[in-house]
Each structure stands twice: as C-alpha cells, then as structure tokens.
All heavy atoms as a GROMACS GRO file, in nm:
protein
  634
    1MET      N    1  21.231  22.624  -3.113
    1MET     CA    2  21.100  22.677  -3.084
    1MET      C    3  20.998  22.601  -3.172
    1MET      O    4  20.887  22.563  -3.118
    1MET     CB    5  21.101  22.825  -3.116
    1MET     CG    6  20.973  22.890  -3.099
    1MET     SD    7  20.938  22.918  -2.923
    1MET     CE    8  20.806  23.033  -2.928
    2ILE      N    9  21.024  22.580  -3.307
    2ILE     CA   10  20.936  22.513  -3.385
    2ILE      C   11  20.915  22.367  -3.346
    2ILE      O   12  20.804  22.310  -3.345
    2ILE     CB   13  20.964  22.524  -3.533
    2ILE    CG1   14  20.957  22.672  -3.580
    2ILE    CG2   15  20.889  22.438  -3.623
    2ILE    CD1   16  21.013  22.701  -3.712
    3LEU      N   17  21.029  22.310  -3.310
    3LEU     CA   18  21.032  22.161  -3.273
    3LEU      C   19  20.941  22.162  -3.141
    3LEU      O   20  20.862  22.056  -3.124
    3LEU     CB   21  21.167  22.114  -3.235
    3LEU     CG   22  21.179  21.969  -3.197
    3LEU    CD1   23  21.131  21.880  -3.308
    3LEU    CD2   24  21.321  21.939  -3.156
    4ARG      N   25  20.949  22.255  -3.053
    4ARG     CA   26  20.870  22.252  -2.931
    4ARG      C   27  20.725  22.253  -2.962
    4ARG      O   28  20.642  22.186  -2.902
    4ARG     CB   29  20.905  22.368  -2.838
    4ARG     CG   30  20.824  22.387  -2.720
    4ARG     CD   31  20.865  22.303  -2.606
    4ARG     NE   32  20.795  22.338  -2.489
    4ARG     CZ   33  20.728  22.255  -2.413
    4ARG    NH1   34  20.729  22.132  -2.440
    4ARG    NH2   35  20.662  22.288  -2.310
    5LEU      N   36  20.685  22.336  -3.058
    5LEU     CA   37  20.544  22.347  -3.105
    5LEU      C   38  20.489  22.218  -3.159
    5LEU      O   39  20.378  22.175  -3.139
    5LEU     CB   40  20.526  22.454  -3.192
    5LEU     CG   41  20.536  22.602  -3.129
    5LEU    CD1   42  20.530  22.718  -3.235
    5LEU    CD2   43  20.430  22.626  -3.027
    6LEU      N   44  20.582  22.159  -3.248
    6LEU     CA   45  20.543  22.029  -3.303
    6LEU      C   46  20.524  21.917  -3.214
    6LEU      O   47  20.440  21.828  -3.238
    6LEU     CB   48  20.645  21.994  -3.419
    6LEU     CG   49  20.661  22.090  -3.538
    6LEU    CD1   50  20.770  22.056  -3.631
    6LEU    CD2   51  20.521  22.090  -3.611
    7THR      N   52  20.605  21.906  -3.105
    7THR     CA   53  20.601  21.804  -3.013
    7THR      C   54  20.516  21.832  -2.898
    7THR      O   55  20.479  21.741  -2.811
    7THR     CB   56  20.740  21.772  -2.955
    7THR    OG1   57  20.789  21.882  -2.893
    7THR    CG2   58  20.842  21.728  -3.061
    8LEU      N   59  20.456  21.950  -2.885
    8LEU     CA   60  20.368  21.978  -2.774
    8LEU      C   61  20.245  21.890  -2.756
    8LEU      O   62  20.212  21.843  -2.645
    8LEU     CB   63  20.326  22.130  -2.792
    8LEU     CG   64  20.248  22.186  -2.667
    8LEU    CD1   65  20.325  22.176  -2.538
    8LEU    CD2   66  20.195  22.323  -2.690
    9PRO      N   67  20.179  21.854  -2.861
    9PRO     CA   68  20.055  21.762  -2.849
    9PRO      C   69  20.103  21.627  -2.791
    9PRO      O   70  20.023  21.562  -2.713
    9PRO     CB   71  20.001  21.747  -2.984
    9PRO     CG   72  20.051  21.859  -3.063
    9PRO     CD   73  20.184  21.898  -3.001
   10VAL      N   74  20.223  21.584  -2.815
   10VAL     CA   75  20.267  21.447  -2.762
   10VAL      C   76  20.329  21.473  -2.623
   10VAL      O   77  20.297  21.391  -2.532
   10VAL     CB   78  20.363  21.389  -2.858
   10VAL    CG1   79  20.421  21.255  -2.808
   10VAL    CG2   80  20.299  21.358  -2.993
   11LEU      N   81  20.428  21.562  -2.608
   11LEU     CA   82  20.505  21.576  -2.487
   11LEU      C   83  20.431  21.656  -2.383
   11LEU      O   84  20.465  21.646  -2.266
   11LEU     CB   85  20.644  21.640  -2.524
   11LEU     CG   86  20.732  21.545  -2.606
   11LEU    CD1   87  20.858  21.614  -2.629
   11LEU    CD2   88  20.754  21.417  -2.549
   12GLY      N   89  20.343  21.741  -2.422
   12GLY     CA   90  20.270  21.827  -2.318
   12GLY      C   91  20.206  21.755  -2.213
   12GLY      O   92  20.232  21.786  -2.095
   13PRO      N   93  20.120  21.652  -2.242
   13PRO     CA   94  20.058  21.577  -2.134
   13PRO      C   95  20.152  21.496  -2.052
   13PRO      O   96  20.142  21.494  -1.924
   13PRO     CB   97  19.968  21.479  -2.199
   13PRO     CG   98  19.943  21.544  -2.340
   13PRO     CD   99  20.060  21.624  -2.372
   14ILE      N  100  20.259  21.454  -2.105
   14ILE     CA  101  20.366  21.388  -2.032
   14ILE      C  102  20.438  21.486  -1.939
   14ILE      O  103  20.459  21.446  -1.816
   14ILE     CB  104  20.466  21.315  -2.122
   14ILE    CG1  105  20.403  21.203  -2.203
   14ILE    CG2  106  20.580  21.264  -2.042
   14ILE    CD1  107  20.482  21.151  -2.315
   15GLU      N  108  20.470  21.592  -1.985
   15GLU     CA  109  20.541  21.699  -1.900
   15GLU      C  110  20.439  21.743  -1.791
   15GLU      O  111  20.490  21.758  -1.678
   15GLU     CB  112  20.580  21.812  -1.982
   15GLU     CG  113  20.702  21.784  -2.079
   15GLU     CD  114  20.741  21.900  -2.173
   15GLU    OE1  115  20.666  22.007  -2.166
   15GLU    OE2  116  20.837  21.882  -2.244
   16GLY      N  117  20.316  21.749  -1.822
   16GLY     CA  118  20.222  21.792  -1.716
   16GLY      C  119  20.207  21.682  -1.602
   16GLY      O  120  20.198  21.723  -1.486
   17MET      N  121  20.208  21.553  -1.642
   17MET     CA  122  20.205  21.449  -1.544
   17MET      C  123  20.329  21.451  -1.464
   17MET      O  124  20.324  21.418  -1.342
   17MET     CB  125  20.175  21.315  -1.619
   17MET     CG  126  20.048  21.298  -1.682
   17MET     SD  127  19.912  21.312  -1.563
   17MET     CE  128  19.945  21.162  -1.465
   18LEU      N  129  20.443  21.472  -1.527
   18LEU     CA  130  20.576  21.480  -1.446
   18LEU      C  131  20.565  21.593  -1.351
   18LEU      O  132  20.615  21.570  -1.231
   18LEU     CB  133  20.685  21.492  -1.542
   18LEU     CG  134  20.726  21.368  -1.626
   18LEU    CD1  135  20.832  21.412  -1.725
   18LEU    CD2  136  20.771  21.258  -1.540
   19TRP      N  137  20.516  21.706  -1.386
   19TRP     CA  138  20.504  21.819  -1.294
   19TRP      C  139  20.414  21.788  -1.180
   19TRP      O  140  20.448  21.811  -1.062
   19TRP     CB  141  20.453  21.940  -1.374
   19TRP     CG  142  20.445  22.062  -1.287
   19TRP    CD1  143  20.543  22.144  -1.247
   19TRP    CD2  144  20.328  22.101  -1.213
   19TRP    NE1  145  20.498  22.250  -1.164
   19TRP    CE2  146  20.365  22.222  -1.138
   19TRP    CE3  147  20.200  22.064  -1.204
   19TRP    CZ2  148  20.281  22.292  -1.064
   19TRP    CZ3  149  20.107  22.136  -1.133
   19TRP    CH2  150  20.147  22.252  -1.052
   20ILE      N  151  20.301  21.727  -1.210
   20ILE     CA  152  20.214  21.686  -1.100
   20ILE      C  153  20.282  21.585  -1.001
   20ILE      O  154  20.268  21.602  -0.883
   20ILE     CB  155  20.078  21.624  -1.154
   20ILE    CG1  156  19.997  21.740  -1.227
   20ILE    CG2  157  20.000  21.554  -1.051
   20ILE    CD1  158  19.879  21.689  -1.304
   21GLY      N  159  20.350  21.486  -1.062
   21GLY     CA  160  20.421  21.394  -0.979
   21GLY      C  161  20.523  21.459  -0.886
   21GLY      O  162  20.541  21.422  -0.768
   22GLU      N  163  20.591  21.563  -0.947
   22GLU     CA  164  20.696  21.629  -0.860
   22GLU      C  165  20.630  21.704  -0.746
   22GLU      O  166  20.679  21.712  -0.637
   22GLU     CB  167  20.772  21.731  -0.954
   22GLU     CG  168  20.872  21.650  -1.050
   22GLU     CD  169  20.931  21.752  -1.151
   22GLU    OE1  170  20.894  21.868  -1.144
   22GLU    OE2  171  21.012  21.704  -1.228
   23GLN      N  172  20.510  21.762  -0.775
   23GLN     CA  173  20.451  21.839  -0.670
   23GLN      C  174  20.399  21.746  -0.562
   23GLN      O  175  20.403  21.779  -0.442
   23GLN     CB  176  20.323  21.910  -0.729
   23GLN     CG  177  20.360  22.018  -0.835
   23GLN     CD  178  20.459  22.122  -0.784
   23GLN    OE1  179  20.438  22.178  -0.674
   23GLN    NE2  180  20.572  22.134  -0.854
   24VAL      N  181  20.347  21.636  -0.597
   24VAL     CA  182  20.297  21.533  -0.494
   24VAL      C  183  20.414  21.485  -0.414
   24VAL      O  184  20.410  21.468  -0.285
   24VAL     CB  185  20.226  21.414  -0.565
   24VAL    CG1  186  20.204  21.306  -0.470
   24VAL    CG2  187  20.093  21.457  -0.632
   25LEU      N  188  20.530  21.450  -0.474
   25LEU     CA  189  20.649  21.402  -0.405
   25LEU      C  190  20.700  21.520  -0.309
   25LEU      O  191  20.734  21.495  -0.195
   25LEU     CB  192  20.755  21.384  -0.506
   25LEU     CG  193  20.882  21.323  -0.453
   25LEU    CD1  194  20.857  21.189  -0.365
   25LEU    CD2  195  20.991  21.284  -0.559
   26GLU      N  196  20.703  21.649  -0.352
   26GLU     CA  197  20.745  21.748  -0.264
   26GLU      C  198  20.648  21.764  -0.141
   26GLU      O  199  20.698  21.786  -0.032
   26GLU     CB  200  20.747  21.887  -0.340
   26GLU     CG  201  20.861  21.902  -0.430
   26GLU     CD  202  20.864  22.034  -0.508
   26GLU    OE1  203  20.793  22.132  -0.455
   26GLU    OE2  204  20.923  22.043  -0.612
   27HIS      N  205  20.517  21.754  -0.161
   27HIS     CA  206  20.419  21.759  -0.054
   27HIS      C  207  20.440  21.650   0.047
   27HIS      O  208  20.438  21.666   0.171
   27HIS     CB  209  20.282  21.766  -0.104
   27HIS     CG  210  20.178  21.786  -0.005
   27HIS    ND1  211  20.155  21.898   0.054
   27HIS    CD2  212  20.082  21.700   0.040
   27HIS    CE1  213  20.058  21.893   0.140
   27HIS    NE2  214  20.011  21.772   0.144
   28ALA      N  215  20.461  21.526  -0.002
   28ALA     CA  216  20.474  21.411   0.082
   28ALA      C  217  20.608  21.423   0.163
   28ALA      O  218  20.610  21.396   0.282
   28ALA     CB  219  20.482  21.282   0.001
   29ASN      N  220  20.719  21.469   0.099
   29ASN     CA  221  20.848  21.493   0.165
   29ASN      C  222  20.822  21.596   0.282
   29ASN      O  223  20.885  21.585   0.390
   29ASN     CB  224  20.961  21.527   0.069
   29ASN     CG  225  21.008  21.420  -0.004
   29ASN    OD1  226  20.993  21.299   0.032
   29ASN    ND2  227  21.060  21.440  -0.128
   30ALA      N  228  20.756  21.700   0.257
   30ALA     CA  229  20.729  21.808   0.349
   30ALA      C  230  20.657  21.749   0.478
   30ALA      O  231  20.697  21.781   0.588
   30ALA     CB  232  20.658  21.926   0.294
   31GLU      N  233  20.565  21.662   0.446
   31GLU     CA  234  20.489  21.608   0.562
   31GLU      C  235  20.570  21.510   0.642
   31GLU      O  236  20.560  21.512   0.761
   31GLU     CB  237  20.360  21.526   0.505
   31GLU     CG  238  20.249  21.621   0.460
   31GLU     CD  239  20.129  21.556   0.401
   31GLU    OE1  240  20.130  21.418   0.401
   31GLU    OE2  241  20.040  21.614   0.349
   32LEU      N  242  20.656  21.438   0.579
   32LEU     CA  243  20.740  21.342   0.652
   32LEU      C  244  20.842  21.421   0.732
   32LEU      O  245  20.873  21.381   0.842
   32LEU     CB  246  20.816  21.257   0.546
   32LEU     CG  247  20.725  21.145   0.479
   32LEU    CD1  248  20.816  21.072   0.378
   32LEU    CD2  249  20.684  21.042   0.592
   33ASN      N  250  20.894  21.533   0.680
   33ASN     CA  251  20.981  21.618   0.746
   33ASN      C  252  20.922  21.669   0.868
   33ASN      O  253  20.984  21.681   0.984
   33ASN     CB  254  21.050  21.724   0.660
   33ASN     CG  255  21.144  21.673   0.564
   33ASN    OD1  256  21.203  21.561   0.575
   33ASN    ND2  257  21.162  21.743   0.451
   34ASP      N  258  20.794  21.716   0.864
   34ASP     CA  259  20.722  21.773   0.973
   34ASP      C  260  20.711  21.664   1.087
   34ASP      O  261  20.734  21.694   1.199
   34ASP     CB  262  20.584  21.823   0.934
   34ASP     CG  263  20.592  21.948   0.852
   34ASP    OD1  264  20.689  22.008   0.845
   34ASP    OD2  265  20.484  21.976   0.788
   35LYS      N  266  20.669  21.547   1.051
   35LYS     CA  267  20.658  21.444   1.151
   35LYS      C  268  20.783  21.402   1.212
   35LYS      O  269  20.799  21.385   1.327
   35LYS     CB  270  20.581  21.325   1.081
   35LYS     CG  271  20.551  21.213   1.190
   35LYS     CD  272  20.474  21.099   1.125
   35LYS     CE  273  20.433  21.000   1.235
   35LYS     NZ  274  20.370  20.880   1.187
   36GLU      N  275  20.888  21.393   1.130
   36GLU     CA  276  21.021  21.366   1.175
   36GLU      C  277  21.074  21.469   1.276
   36GLU      O  278  21.130  21.436   1.385
   36GLU     CB  279  21.119  21.351   1.058
   36GLU     CG  280  21.260  21.302   1.096
   36GLU     CD  281  21.347  21.281   0.981
   36GLU    OE1  282  21.301  21.222   0.875
   36GLU    OE2  283  21.455  21.337   0.985
   37ASP      N  284  21.041  21.588   1.247
   37ASP     CA  285  21.091  21.702   1.334
   37ASP      C  286  21.015  21.693   1.465
   37ASP      O  287  21.074  21.714   1.576
   37ASP     CB  288  21.062  21.836   1.273
   37ASP     CG  289  21.155  21.878   1.158
   37ASP    OD1  290  21.263  21.807   1.146
   37ASP    OD2  291  21.123  21.962   1.084
   38LEU      N  292  20.882  21.660   1.464
   38LEU     CA  293  20.812  21.644   1.592
   38LEU      C  294  20.862  21.528   1.666
   38LEU      O  295  20.871  21.535   1.793
   38LEU     CB  296  20.662  21.625   1.566
   38LEU     CG  297  20.592  21.756   1.503
   38LEU    CD1  298  20.456  21.718   1.467
   38LEU    CD2  299  20.582  21.865   1.615
   39ASN      N  300  20.900  21.417   1.606
   39ASN     CA  301  20.949  21.306   1.675
   39ASN      C  302  21.083  21.343   1.739
   39ASN      O  303  21.110  21.295   1.852
   39ASN     CB  304  20.959  21.183   1.587
   39ASN     CG  305  20.831  21.117   1.562
   39ASN    OD1  306  20.735  21.114   1.648
   39ASN    ND2  307  20.799  21.075   1.440
   40LYS      N  308  21.168  21.416   1.670
   40LYS     CA  309  21.297  21.465   1.726
   40LYS      C  310  21.275  21.545   1.849
   40LYS      O  311  21.354  21.529   1.950
   40LYS     CB  312  21.372  21.532   1.615
   40LYS     CG  313  21.439  21.437   1.512
   40LYS     CD  314  21.518  21.520   1.411
   40LYS     CE  315  21.566  21.428   1.305
   40LYS     NZ  316  21.645  21.496   1.202
   41GLN      N  317  21.176  21.638   1.840
   41GLN     CA  318  21.152  21.725   1.953
   41GLN      C  319  21.098  21.643   2.069
   41GLN      O  320  21.136  21.669   2.189
   41GLN     CB  321  21.041  21.828   1.912
   41GLN     CG  322  21.089  21.926   1.823
   41GLN     CD  323  20.973  22.025   1.782
   41GLN    OE1  324  20.875  22.043   1.852
   41GLN    NE2  325  20.990  22.088   1.671
   42LEU      N  326  21.022  21.536   2.046
   42LEU     CA  327  20.971  21.446   2.154
   42LEU      C  328  21.084  21.378   2.219
   42LEU      O  329  21.092  21.367   2.344
   42LEU     CB  330  20.876  21.353   2.097
   42LEU     CG  331  20.796  21.262   2.198
   42LEU    CD1  332  20.712  21.358   2.294
   42LEU    CD2  333  20.693  21.172   2.120
   43LEU      N  334  21.180  21.332   2.137
   43LEU     CA  335  21.303  21.258   2.189
   43LEU      C  336  21.389  21.352   2.276
   43LEU      O  337  21.437  21.317   2.382
   43LEU     CB  338  21.380  21.196   2.074
   43LEU     CG  339  21.509  21.128   2.119
   43LEU    CD1  340  21.476  21.009   2.205
   43LEU    CD2  341  21.583  21.078   1.991
   44THR      N  342  21.406  21.474   2.220
   44THR     CA  343  21.485  21.574   2.301
   44THR      C  344  21.425  21.601   2.436
   44THR      O  345  21.484  21.623   2.540
   44THR     CB  346  21.499  21.705   2.210
   44THR    OG1  347  21.560  21.667   2.084
   44THR    CG2  348  21.574  21.814   2.280
   45LEU      N  349  21.294  21.626   2.425
   45LEU     CA  350  21.208  21.647   2.552
   45LEU      C  351  21.232  21.533   2.650
   45LEU      O  352  21.253  21.560   2.766
   45LEU     CB  353  21.065  21.664   2.523
   45LEU     CG  354  20.977  21.689   2.635
   45LEU    CD1  355  20.999  21.828   2.694
   45LEU    CD2  356  20.826  21.689   2.584
   46GLN      N  357  21.222  21.412   2.608
   46GLN     CA  358  21.250  21.297   2.683
   46GLN      C  359  21.385  21.293   2.750
   46GLN      O  360  21.406  21.265   2.875
   46GLN     CB  361  21.222  21.163   2.612
   46GLN     CG  362  21.238  21.040   2.697
   46GLN     CD  363  21.136  21.023   2.801
   46GLN    OE1  364  21.014  21.038   2.775
   46GLN    NE2  365  21.178  20.992   2.924
   47LEU      N  366  21.482  21.324   2.670
   47LEU     CA  367  21.625  21.332   2.731
   47LEU      C  368  21.637  21.435   2.831
   47LEU      O  369  21.706  21.427   2.936
   47LEU     CB  370  21.718  21.354   2.607
   47LEU     CG  371  21.745  21.232   2.516
   47LEU    CD1  372  21.819  21.280   2.396
   47LEU    CD2  373  21.799  21.119   2.586
   48ALA      N  374  21.575  21.554   2.799
   48ALA     CA  375  21.584  21.670   2.900
   48ALA      C  376  21.525  21.625   3.033
   48ALA      O  377  21.575  21.656   3.142
   48ALA     CB  378  21.519  21.792   2.840
   49PHE      N  379  21.412  21.553   3.026
   49PHE     CA  380  21.345  21.511   3.146
   49PHE      C  381  21.431  21.403   3.216
   49PHE      O  382  21.453  21.411   3.342
   49PHE     CB  383  21.205  21.450   3.111
   49PHE     CG  384  21.134  21.396   3.233
   49PHE    CD1  385  21.098  21.477   3.336
   49PHE    CD2  386  21.115  21.251   3.240
   49PHE    CE1  387  21.023  21.418   3.450
   49PHE    CE2  388  21.054  21.203   3.349
   49PHE     CZ  389  21.012  21.280   3.454
   50ASP      N  390  21.489  21.311   3.145
   50ASP     CA  391  21.570  21.213   3.199
   50ASP      C  392  21.697  21.264   3.279
   50ASP      O  393  21.744  21.209   3.366
   50ASP     CB  394  21.611  21.097   3.098
   50ASP     CG  395  21.495  21.020   3.049
   50ASP    OD1  396  21.384  21.017   3.115
   50ASP    OD2  397  21.507  20.957   2.945
   51MET      N  398  21.740  21.374   3.215
   51MET     CA  399  21.871  21.434   3.269
   51MET      C  400  21.829  21.525   3.379
   51MET      O  401  21.925  21.585   3.451
   51MET     CB  402  21.941  21.507   3.170
   51MET     CG  403  22.006  21.407   3.062
   51MET     SD  404  22.096  21.491   2.932
   51MET     CE  405  22.232  21.548   3.026
   52GLY      N  406  21.703  21.555   3.413
   52GLY     CA  407  21.660  21.641   3.520
   52GLY      C  408  21.657  21.794   3.484
   52GLY      O  409  21.652  21.874   3.574
   53ASP      N  410  21.662  21.816   3.359
   53ASP     CA  411  21.668  21.959   3.310
   53ASP      C  412  21.540  22.021   3.323
   53ASP      O  413  21.520  22.152   3.336
   53ASP     CB  414  21.717  21.970   3.165
   53ASP     CG  415  21.862  21.929   3.159
   53ASP    OD1  416  21.939  21.930   3.261
   53ASP    OD2  417  21.908  21.901   3.044
   54ILE      N  418  21.423  21.949   3.316
   54ILE     CA  419  21.288  22.003   3.328
   54ILE      C  420  21.210  21.919   3.423
   54ILE      O  421  21.240  21.798   3.454
   54ILE     CB  422  21.215  21.996   3.185
   54ILE    CG1  423  21.209  21.862   3.128
   54ILE    CG2  424  21.283  22.094   3.089
   54ILE    CD1  425  21.120  21.850   3.007
   55SER      N  426  21.103  21.974   3.480
   55SER     CA  427  21.026  21.913   3.579
   55SER      C  428  20.928  21.818   3.511
   55SER      O  429  20.908  21.821   3.389
   55SER     CB  430  20.946  22.015   3.659
   55SER     OG  431  20.851  22.071   3.574
   56GLU      N  432  20.876  21.725   3.588
   56GLU     CA  433  20.774  21.632   3.536
   56GLU      C  434  20.651  21.699   3.480
   56GLU      O  435  20.600  21.666   3.375
   56GLU     CB  436  20.727  21.528   3.647
   56GLU     CG  437  20.646  21.416   3.597
   56GLU     CD  438  20.606  21.310   3.693
   56GLU    OE1  439  20.679  21.308   3.803
   56GLU    OE2  440  20.530  21.232   3.668
   57GLU      N  441  20.611  21.809   3.545
   57GLU     CA  442  20.489  21.868   3.510
   57GLU      C  443  20.520  21.947   3.372
   57GLU      O  444  20.434  21.938   3.283
   57GLU     CB  445  20.448  21.991   3.608
   57GLU     CG  446  20.328  22.066   3.575
   57GLU     CD  447  20.304  22.170   3.688
   57GLU    OE1  448  20.307  22.137   3.800
   57GLU    OE2  449  20.277  22.286   3.635
   58GLU      N  450  20.636  22.006   3.354
   58GLU     CA  451  20.679  22.068   3.230
   58GLU      C  452  20.686  21.969   3.113
   58GLU      O  453  20.638  21.996   3.005
   58GLU     CB  454  20.802  22.147   3.250
   58GLU     CG  455  20.845  22.231   3.130
   58GLU     CD  456  20.976  22.312   3.164
   58GLU    OE1  457  21.027  22.306   3.278
   58GLU    OE2  458  21.018  22.383   3.068
   59PHE      N  459  20.746  21.853   3.156
   59PHE     CA  460  20.763  21.739   3.052
   59PHE      C  461  20.623  21.706   3.006
   59PHE      O  462  20.602  21.683   2.884
   59PHE     CB  463  20.837  21.630   3.117
   59PHE     CG  464  20.824  21.497   3.035
   59PHE    CD1  465  20.904  21.491   2.919
   59PHE    CD2  466  20.738  21.400   3.070
   59PHE    CE1  467  20.905  21.373   2.847
   59PHE    CE2  468  20.738  21.282   3.000
   59PHE     CZ  469  20.819  21.281   2.877
   60GLU      N  470  20.526  21.680   3.093
   60GLU     CA  471  20.393  21.628   3.058
   60GLU      C  472  20.321  21.726   2.965
   60GLU      O  473  20.248  21.688   2.874
   60GLU     CB  474  20.315  21.596   3.183
   60GLU     CG  475  20.366  21.464   3.247
   60GLU     CD  476  20.293  21.440   3.381
   60GLU    OE1  477  20.213  21.522   3.428
   60GLU    OE2  478  20.320  21.339   3.439
   61GLU      N  479  20.330  21.858   3.006
   61GLU     CA  480  20.264  21.959   2.924
   61GLU      C  481  20.319  21.960   2.783
   61GLU      O  482  20.243  21.962   2.672
   61GLU     CB  483  20.288  22.093   2.984
   61GLU     CG  484  20.209  22.116   3.104
   61GLU     CD  485  20.236  22.256   3.175
   61GLU    OE1  486  20.300  22.339   3.110
   61GLU    OE2  487  20.196  22.270   3.294
   62GLN      N  488  20.452  21.955   2.766
   62GLN     CA  489  20.512  21.974   2.635
   62GLN      C  490  20.500  21.836   2.558
   62GLN      O  491  20.481  21.842   2.439
   62GLN     CB  492  20.668  21.997   2.649
   62GLN     CG  493  20.695  22.143   2.699
   62GLN     CD  494  20.839  22.176   2.705
   62GLN    OE1  495  20.923  22.116   2.641
   62GLN    NE2  496  20.874  22.266   2.799
   63GLU      N  497  20.496  21.730   2.631
   63GLU     CA  498  20.479  21.600   2.563
   63GLU      C  499  20.336  21.589   2.508
   63GLU      O  500  20.319  21.540   2.386
   63GLU     CB  501  20.498  21.483   2.662
   63GLU     CG  502  20.471  21.356   2.598
   63GLU     CD  503  20.473  21.235   2.700
   63GLU    OE1  504  20.417  21.253   2.816
   63GLU    OE2  505  20.528  21.129   2.670
   64GLU      N  506  20.239  21.634   2.577
   64GLU     CA  507  20.103  21.640   2.529
   64GLU      C  508  20.085  21.723   2.402
   64GLU      O  509  20.024  21.678   2.310
   64GLU     CB  510  20.001  21.683   2.642
   64GLU     CG  511  19.861  21.679   2.597
   64GLU     CD  512  19.759  21.728   2.705
   64GLU    OE1  513  19.805  21.753   2.821
   64GLU    OE2  514  19.641  21.724   2.676
   65ALA      N  515  20.142  21.841   2.405
   65ALA     CA  516  20.134  21.928   2.291
   65ALA      C  517  20.206  21.858   2.167
   65ALA      O  518  20.146  21.866   2.054
   65ALA     CB  519  20.202  22.057   2.316
   66LEU      N  520  20.318  21.798   2.188
   66LEU     CA  521  20.385  21.733   2.072
   66LEU      C  522  20.307  21.616   2.022
   66LEU      O  523  20.290  21.594   1.902
   66LEU     CB  524  20.525  21.691   2.118
   66LEU     CG  525  20.626  21.801   2.128
   66LEU    CD1  526  20.760  21.754   2.193
   66LEU    CD2  527  20.657  21.866   2.001
   67LEU      N  528  20.250  21.526   2.114
   67LEU     CA  529  20.174  21.418   2.075
   67LEU      C  530  20.042  21.450   1.999
   67LEU      O  531  20.008  21.398   1.896
   67LEU     CB  532  20.140  21.331   2.184
   67LEU     CG  533  20.257  21.253   2.253
   67LEU    CD1  534  20.216  21.184   2.383
   67LEU    CD2  535  20.315  21.155   2.153
   68LEU      N  536  19.986  21.568   2.042
   68LEU     CA  537  19.865  21.618   1.972
   68LEU      C  538  19.902  21.673   1.826
   68LEU      O  539  19.830  21.646   1.738
   68LEU     CB  540  19.802  21.734   2.052
   68LEU     CG  541  19.727  21.688   2.179
   68LEU    CD1  542  19.676  21.812   2.261
   68LEU    CD2  543  19.610  21.596   2.142
   69ALA      N  544  20.018  21.728   1.824
   69ALA     CA  545  20.057  21.774   1.686
   69ALA      C  546  20.091  21.663   1.590
   69ALA      O  547  20.052  21.660   1.466
   69ALA     CB  548  20.189  21.866   1.702
   70ILE      N  549  20.146  21.558   1.645
   70ILE     CA  550  20.178  21.435   1.572
   70ILE      C  551  20.050  21.368   1.526
   70ILE      O  552  20.036  21.332   1.410
   70ILE     CB  553  20.267  21.333   1.647
   70ILE    CG1  554  20.406  21.390   1.660
   70ILE    CG2  555  20.271  21.195   1.568
   70ILE    CD1  556  20.498  21.315   1.760
   71GLN      N  557  19.952  21.357   1.612
   71GLN     CA  558  19.825  21.305   1.585
   71GLN      C  559  19.745  21.379   1.480
   71GLN      O  560  19.687  21.324   1.391
   71GLN     CB  561  19.737  21.293   1.711
   71GLN     CG  562  19.603  21.231   1.682
   71GLN     CD  563  19.523  21.225   1.820
   71GLN    OE1  564  19.558  21.280   1.920
   71GLN    NE2  565  19.403  21.157   1.817
   72GLU      N  566  19.753  21.512   1.487
   72GLU     CA  567  19.694  21.597   1.386
   72GLU      C  568  19.749  21.586   1.250
   72GLU      O  569  19.684  21.578   1.150
   72GLU     CB  570  19.710  21.753   1.430
   72GLU     CG  571  19.627  21.849   1.343
   72GLU     CD  572  19.642  21.986   1.398
   72GLU    OE1  573  19.625  22.007   1.513
   72GLU    OE2  574  19.672  22.074   1.318
   73LEU      N  575  19.887  21.566   1.242
   73LEU     CA  576  19.946  21.543   1.107
   73LEU      C  577  19.902  21.413   1.051
   73LEU      O  578  19.879  21.404   0.937
   73LEU     CB  579  20.102  21.536   1.132
   73LEU     CG  580  20.180  21.673   1.112
   73LEU    CD1  581  20.327  21.654   1.137
   73LEU    CD2  582  20.153  21.719   0.965
   74GLU      N  583  19.897  21.303   1.139
   74GLU     CA  584  19.858  21.173   1.092
   74GLU      C  585  19.715  21.177   1.040
   74GLU      O  586  19.674  21.115   0.945
   74GLU     CB  587  19.870  21.074   1.204
   74GLU     CG  588  20.014  21.039   1.236
   74GLU     CD  589  20.035  20.946   1.343
   74GLU    OE1  590  19.932  20.922   1.424
   74GLU    OE2  591  20.143  20.897   1.368
   75GLU      N  592  19.627  21.252   1.110
   75GLU     CA  593  19.485  21.264   1.067
   75GLU      C  594  19.471  21.339   0.936
   75GLU      O  595  19.389  21.304   0.848
   75GLU     CB  596  19.398  21.335   1.178
   75GLU     CG  597  19.382  21.247   1.308
   75GLU     CD  598  19.302  21.330   1.414
   75GLU    OE1  599  19.279  21.447   1.394
   75GLU    OE2  600  19.280  21.255   1.514
   76GLU      N  601  19.560  21.438   0.919
   76GLU     CA  602  19.556  21.513   0.796
   76GLU      C  603  19.596  21.424   0.679
   76GLU      O  604  19.545  21.435   0.569
   76GLU     CB  605  19.645  21.636   0.796
   76GLU     CG  606  19.594  21.747   0.887
   76GLU     CD  607  19.694  21.861   0.894
   76GLU    OE1  608  19.801  21.859   0.829
   76GLU    OE2  609  19.659  21.952   0.975
   77ASN      N  610  19.700  21.340   0.708
   77ASN     CA  611  19.751  21.251   0.598
   77ASN      C  612  19.648  21.142   0.563
   77ASN      O  613  19.647  21.090   0.447
   77ASN     CB  614  19.880  21.182   0.649
   77ASN     CG  615  19.998  21.274   0.657
   77ASN    OD1  616  19.989  21.386   0.603
   77ASN    ND2  617  20.091  21.241   0.732
   78ASN      N  618  19.554  21.104   0.654
   78ASN     CA  619  19.462  20.999   0.633
   78ASN      C  620  19.342  21.058   0.571
   78ASN      O  621  19.249  20.976   0.522
   78ASN     CB  622  19.418  20.932   0.765
   78ASN     CG  623  19.530  20.842   0.820
   78ASN    OD1  624  19.616  20.801   0.747
   78ASN    ND2  625  19.536  20.820   0.947
   79GLU      N  626  19.324  21.183   0.549
   79GLU     CA  627  19.210  21.232   0.492
   79GLU      C  628  19.217  21.242   0.340
   79GLU      O  629  19.304  21.229   0.270
   79GLU     CB  630  19.179  21.375   0.544
   79GLU     CG  631  19.132  21.382   0.684
   79GLU     CD  632  19.108  21.525   0.733
   79GLU    OE1  633  19.144  21.620   0.657
   79GLU    OE2  634  19.074  21.530   0.843
   0.00000   0.00000   0.00000
C-alpha cells in the first residue's frame, strides 16, 4: 500500500495512458466486428438469393438495408 502511494506520481500517468489505450482498442475492435458481421450478413443474403431461397425483390430490399448500415458505420469511423 505504501509502495503504491510512493510510486503513484510516476506510475499513475502511465497506468492512465494504458487504460485509455485499452479503451480505444476495445472500441476499434467493436467497430470492426460490427462491419464484419454486416459483411457476413450480406454474403449470406447473396447465397440465399443465388440458391433461390429468396426473391429478387426481397434480396434487393435487404441488400439496400445492409449496404446503408455499412455506409453509416464507415461514415461514423471517418468522423
């Protein structure tokens, strides 16, 4: 406990920067996972259409929604 108090002025800022770095990394990974999930959904949709499981109209509606969601994520990342 005393050692912690003595090293706080030196290690405190370093620990704070490490925590901030971890938070940024977690946020970036979450955004990548979101985009990856949307791309997987788009691929699954394409396969369903190619196999004749869904109509062209249904495919186009769902594809548009997924592409808009991907575009929105990319715009958020660029801000």
